[in-house]
Structure formats: C-alpha cells, structure tokens
N, C-alpha and C positions, 0 to 999 in steps of 0.2 A: 357477130359476137360483140364487137366494139359498139355497134349501133345500139345493142341492148344495154350496154353499160352506160352510154352517154345520154340515154333517153331522159329528158328533163322531168318526166312525169313518174319516174320510178319511185316506188316505195321500197324499203329494205326487203330483200328476198334472198333465198338460199338456192345455190346450184348443187345438184346431186350429180356426182361424177364417177364414172368407171375408168380406171386406169391411172397409175401414179403419174405418168407424164402429162396426161390431160389435166389431172388435179393441179399439178405444179403450174401449168400454163394458165389455168383459170385463176389461181391464187395470185400469180404474178400480174395478171391483168386487173386485179383488185376485187374480184368476186368473193363473196362469202360462200365457201364451199364445204361440202362433206363428201369424203371418199367412201363409196359403197363397196368397191372391190379393187384390189391392186391390179387386176386384169382389165384391160380396156374392153375386151369382149368375153362375156361369160356364156352367152347363148349364141348359137350359130347365126351370123348376120345375114345369111342367104335365106334361112328358113324360120328362124326364131328370134329375129331382132327385136320384135315388139315386146317380148318378155322383159326386156330391160326397163321399159317404161312402166310396166306393171309393178316391178320391183321398186321403182322410184316412188310411186303412189304409196306403196305399203310402208316403206321406210320413212317417208315424210310424215305419216300419221303416227309414227313413234316419237317424233320431235314436236308435233303440233296437234292441237285438238281438232282443228279444221284447216284445210288447205285449198288453194287454187293453184293448179298446175298450168303453166303456159308453155306451149312450144316456143322455140327460139324465134319464129317468125310471127308471134303474137305479142303485141306490145300495148302498154297503156298509152292512150292518145289524149288524155285529159287528167286532171287531178283525181285521185281516188275519193269518192264521196264519203262523208262522215258516217253515213248509214250503210256503207258497203256490206259489211258482214251481217248486220241485222237483216238486210234485204235478202241475202243469201239464205239465211236461216228460216225464211218464210216458206221455202219449198223443201223438197226431199233432200236426204243426206247425200245423194248423188245427183249432180246436175252437169249437163254437157249440151252444147248446142246441137240440134239435129241437123245433119248434113245429108244432102241428096246426091247420090252418085248416078252415073250413066247406066251402070249395069247392076243387076241384082246381087246383093251380098247377104242380106238377112234371109237366107233360103228357108229357114224354119218357119217363116211367116206365110209361106206360099206366095201368092201373087200380091197380097195386100201390103203396101208400103215396104216391099222387100229391098228397095234401093236406098232406104233411109237408115242411117246409123247415128249413134252418139259420137260426135266428133271428139278427137283427142287433142285438139289444139287449145282448148280451155276446159279444164275438168275441176269441178268443186267436189270435195269429199269431207265428211265429218264423222265417219264411222269406219273403224279399222276392219270390222267384220266384212265390209263390202270389198275392200282391197284384197283381203284373204280369199273372199269368194271369187274375185276376178282370177286370181292365180290358180285356185282349185279348178275353176271352169276351163281355164286355158289348158291345164294338164289333161283334163278329162276329154275335151273336145278333140285332142290330137293336134299335132303340129303339121304345117305352119298355120297360125291364125293371127290376124292383126289384132291389136289391142282394142280397136273399135268394134270389131265383131264380137270379141269376148265381152266387152262392157255392155253391148246391146243385148246379147243373149242372156247375160246374167240379169240385167234389168227386166227384160220381158218375163223371165221365169220368176223373179221375185214379185212381180206385179200380177202373176197369174195369167200371163200372156200379154201380147201387144194390145194396148188399149186405145190406140188411135192418136191422131195429131192433137186433138183438144186436150186429152189427158196428159200427153207429153208436155205440151205448152204450160199447163197449169202446175205440173209437178217437177219436171226435169229440165225445162228450158231456162238457163240462167238469164237474169234480167239485164246484166251489164254488158253483154257481149253479143254481137251479131256477126254471123259469117258473111262473106261477100255475097252479093245478090244472086250470083249464078248458082250458088249452092243452097239457096233459101228454100225451105219446105212449106212455109205458111203463106198467108194472104199478103198482098202488097200493103194493106193497111197495117197489119201487124209489123211488117218490116219497117215502115216509115214512122209509126207512131207509138209503139208499145215497148220499145227498148231504149235504154240510154247507152250509147256506144262509148263506154269508157275504154274498151280494148278493141283492137283491130288486128285482123289476120292479114298480113301482107303477102300476097302471092308473088310469084317470080317476076311478073311484069312490073308490079309496083316497087319491088325491092331494088331493081337495078338503078333507077335514078336516085333513090334514097341513099344507097351505099356510096354514091359519088358526091353527094351533097354535104356541105359543111354546115349549112343552116337549114334544118329540116322544118318545114311548116306542116305540123301534124294535122292541123285543123282541116286542111283541104281534103283529107281522106275521110272526113266525117260527113261529107255531103251526100 
C-alpha cells in the first residue's frame, strides 16, 4: 500500500473502500478515498469475494465518465502520456489485457482459447451499462464466479461469441499495459513492439525486493 502511495509516477487517483476501519486507515495514509459500504465484507469472501470488485467498477462510473481500475500490484512505471485517454478511446468501451491460465476457465468456448480470460489487473471502462451487465451476469451465472470469468463471458456474448485473438487485440487489448511474459497470449513481436508499457503488474517474486528497497528503479522492470 505504501509502495503505491510513494510511486513517483502516480497521477491523482481514488481508492474505493469497504469497511469503516479500512477507510480510516487509507485516509490516514493520505489516499483520496470513497467509502462504498460500512461493512468490510458484503459478499462472502470464500465464495463471492470478486463481487466486491464488480461493485467498485460500477460505483466508479457514477463518479467518472471513464475509468482505469488497477489492482494494488499494478503500478505506473513511467509518466502518463498526454494522449493516454485519447488512445484508450480508440478501442472498445471495455478493455482489459488478455491473460492465459494453465487450466481451462472459459468453458463456454469449448476447447478454443478456453484458458484465456480478460485480466482484472487493469480494466478500462467508459459505459456504465457494461458494469451493470457484469453484475447481472454474475448473478445469473450463479456463485462462485471470479470477476474475470464474468467479464469474459459478458464480452463474448456482447460480441456474438468469442472472435479470436486478432479481434481481441484490435478491440479489447489496452495499448498501455502488458502482462508479464509468462501470461502473454500473443506473438513475441506483439509483446516486444506493439505496446508502450506505462504500467507493470508486479508478481510476488518481483514485489519482495521492491518492498524492502528505499530507492526503487522502476525502469529495470521495463526491459
């Protein structure tokens, strides 16, 4: 949390919080916060925890016309480009990096790309009907479902089915963020050449030395 606060490349951002004590702690640390519910847990954390994130998406679009949601372990690693929002608006109203898992999760696709989901570490939205659709889909699919499965199924159904990697790249893959190479779904050339890595997702291995360091050299993680 403190690493997030002290990041030299931060732009002003809002933290959406569940729980009064959590809210007070975040405010005391200097974060700009909004309390969504006095309860720290609204949906069961064993089976329904990801419903909280869908609520954040929905409430954030009541405050802003368009948003980028970042997980706590996803940080800006260089200054935000002046054309950041203009570039985001060139693609669909919902954008999220495509992540590849070891096991099949998008079972409705059959065997085709069923290990690939829209990652929730970086989510761009500019249409509240989409967040409402996520929540409706989560309720209809039955619990428990991760937010990534819900986002992916809603997107597929909105597009008339899964359209393949090229379609996803052209419409839903955000320009400014690339997942770590081990989760990458596209070609090596796309990974190296066709994204500007303004944000980086720090996994557990990377985070340990960063949390102990006083002088963090972000640039080394862009190689």
